[in-house]
N, C-alpha and C positions, 0 to 999 in steps of 0.2 A: 774903315775903322769906325766911322760914324755909325754904321749899322750895328757894329758890335756894342758900341756904347749904348745905342738905343735898345738893343736886345738885352744887354746886361741890366739896363735900368728896368726893363719890363720884367726880367727874371727876378731881380731884387725886389721889385714891387710885389710880384706874385709870391715870393718866398715870405715876405713880410706879412702879407695878407694871410697866407696859410698859417704862419706862426701865430698871428693874432687870433685867428679862428681856433687853432689847436689849444692855445692858452685859455681862450674864452670857454671852450667846451670843457677843458680840464677843471677850471675854477667853478663853472656852473655845475658840473657833475659832483664836485666835492661839496659845494654849498647846497645843492638841491637833492643830494642823496637821501637825506632824512625826509624831505618833502615827497620824493618819489616813493619811498618805502611806506610813508604814511598814506599816500594816495592808493597804493596797492592794498594796504591793510584795510582802508576804508571801503575799497571796492569789494573785498572779500566779505566784510561785515555787512555791507549792503545786500549782497546776494544771499547771505545766510538769513538776514532779517526778512527778505522777500519770501524765501522758502518757509520761514517760521510763520510769517503772516498768512501764507497760503494754507498751511496746515491749521492755523488758528481759525481761519474762515470755515474750514470743513468741521472743525470741532464745535464752533459756535452754531453751525447749522444742525449738528447732531444734538446739541443741548436744547436748541429751539424745538426740535422734533420731540425730544424727551419731555420738555415742558408741556407741549401740546398733548402728548400721550397722558401725562399726569393729570392735566385738566380734564381730558376725556374720561379717565378712570374716576376722578372725583365726581364728575357729573353722573356717571353710571352708579357710583356708590350712593349718591343722593337719591337717585331714582329707586334703587333697591331699598333704601331706608324708608322712602314713602310707601313702598309696597309692604314692608315688614311692620309698619306702625300698627299698634294694637287696634286702634279705632277703624282702620281700613281693611284689616285682614279678612273678615268674613266676605265682604263684597268682592274683593280682589280674588279670593280663593274660589268663590262660586263662579265668577266670570271666567276665571282661568280654567277650572276643570270642565266646565260645560263647553267652552271653546275648543279645548283639547279633545274632548269626547267627540264633538262634531268632526274635527279634523281626522280622527281615527275611526269614524263610523261606529261609535259606541253609544248605546242608549243609557242615559242616567235616569234610574228609576227614583232614587231618593238620596238626599243628603241630610244627615242628622248631626247637628253640633253635639259635642260631648264635653268631657271634662276640660277645664282650663286650669293650667298650673303656672303660677307666676314665680319667677326667681329674680335675683338681682339683675342679671344680664339680659334675660329674655322671658317671653311668655310662650308657653306651649299649649296650643289648642288642638283638641282631638276632634275628628269628624269621622262618621261612619257613612259610607257611600255604597249604594247598591247599583251595579252596572250590569249590562248584558251586551253581548256581541260575539263575533267570531274569535276563535282562540288567538290567532295571530294579531288581530286588531287589538284585543285586550292586552296581549303581550307588549306590543308597541306602545300602547297607551300608558301602561305601567312604567315602562322604561322612560318615556318622555316626561311623565309626571315627576319623577325624582330628578331627572337629568336637567330639564329646562329651568325649573324653579328650585333653586338650592335650599329654600326654606321649607320644603315639603319632604317629609320622610314617611315612607310606607311602613307601618308598624305590623299589620297583619293582613293576610290575603286568604279568603276562603273561596274556592271555586266549586261550582256544581254544574253539571251538564243538564241542559233543558231536555226533557224527553220529547217535546213537541217538534223541535227543529235542531239544527246543528250549532245553535248558539250556546254559550256558557253564561252562567250567572255568577257574578263576583261580588262578594261582600268585602269591602275594603276599609281598613282602619288606618287613617292618615293623621300624622302629627304635623301641624303648621307652626313654625317658629316665627315670632315677631319680637321687635325691640320694644 
């Protein structure tokens, strides 16, 4: 009997401890329910903020790249403004067309400045140039002349074949725009 009493006491102690634990868990779950849901909510917000921050970093990098592209464009525009300045146009133009002629194996016989027309926005200077070279070389030269330097517009082209060789002679009227 002594053993039953000892076992009963152990069982009663175990049941008491189990009841206390069950009641403690019940009360903690009731009192901590809001805290647990707040914790889960904060956890979700943290993950959404992290993903938002990651996308913001890529957007910031894109904006930095755009800013550097804008700075490059502004520098290029400043360079073009220097080229298009009225006081610099003749020397730039002469240097440009002679370098372009060498690149395309064209001989420049003469360059004659012509009429200068000023308006509010820009100045238009005319030049007459006499060139000679092979047909395809002249063709590529004329294409590059207008394509490379946007301030040059070919107004008139007169071509004549040389009777001595296979070269053609070109009289070119060119308008150069400047600010």
